[in-house]
C-alpha positions in Angstrom: 64.6 72.2 158.2 64.0 75.9 158.5 63.5 78.3 161.4 60.5 79.9 159.7 57.9 78.6 162.1 60.1 79.3 165.1 60.6 82.9 164.1 56.9 83.4 163.4 56.2 82.2 167.0 58.9 84.5 168.5 57.4 87.4 166.6 54.0 86.6 167.8 55.0 86.4 171.5 56.9 89.7 171.1 54.0 91.5 169.5 51.6 90.2 172.2 54.0 91.4 174.9 54.5 88.0 176.4 58.2 88.6 176.3 60.2 91.8 175.8 62.9 92.2 173.1 65.4 92.8 175.9 64.6 89.3 177.3 65.6 87.3 174.2 68.5 87.0 171.8 68.6 84.7 168.9 72.0 83.7 167.5 72.2 82.0 164.2 75.6 80.6 163.7 76.6 78.9 160.5 75.0 78.9 157.0 71.3 79.8 157.0 69.5 79.0 153.7 67.4 82.1 152.8 65.9 80.7 149.6 62.4 81.0 151.2 61.2 84.6 150.6 59.1 84.4 153.7 62.1 83.5 155.8 64.2 86.3 154.2 61.4 88.8 155.0 61.2 87.6 158.7 64.9 88.0 159.1 64.6 91.6 158.1 61.5 92.3 160.1 61.9 95.3 162.4 60.5 93.4 165.4 62.9 90.5 165.0 66.0 92.2 163.5 66.8 93.7 166.9 67.1 90.3 168.6 68.6 88.2 165.7 72.4 88.0 165.5 74.0 86.1 162.7 77.5 84.8 162.2 78.5 82.6 159.3 81.4 80.8 161.0 83.1 80.7 164.4 86.0 78.7 165.6 85.1 75.4 167.3 86.0 76.7 170.8 83.8 79.7 170.4 80.9 77.5 169.1 81.2 75.4 172.3 81.1 78.5 174.4 77.9 79.5 172.6 76.4 76.1 173.2 77.3 76.1 176.9 76.0 79.6 177.5 72.6 79.1 175.7 69.4 78.6 177.5 67.8 76.8 174.5 69.4 75.2 171.4 67.7 74.8 168.1 69.4 72.8 165.4 68.3 73.8 161.9 69.4 71.1 159.5 68.7 71.7 155.8 
């Protein structure tokens, strides 16, 4: 229901050097509920903020392009 654990895991592998920030991009498209203070903090974290890109809304055709060009998809459903 929240990307909190996913983001914690990504931060950990970045900090441990298992992946480089240039090797990953996280796109959050749509509404992301930031009521959890821990999630809000992670979204602003200096390690993660360089790889996280957010858009509240995109047209359907653009959303499909994002889906098709992704290596991994994660659906966050509140």
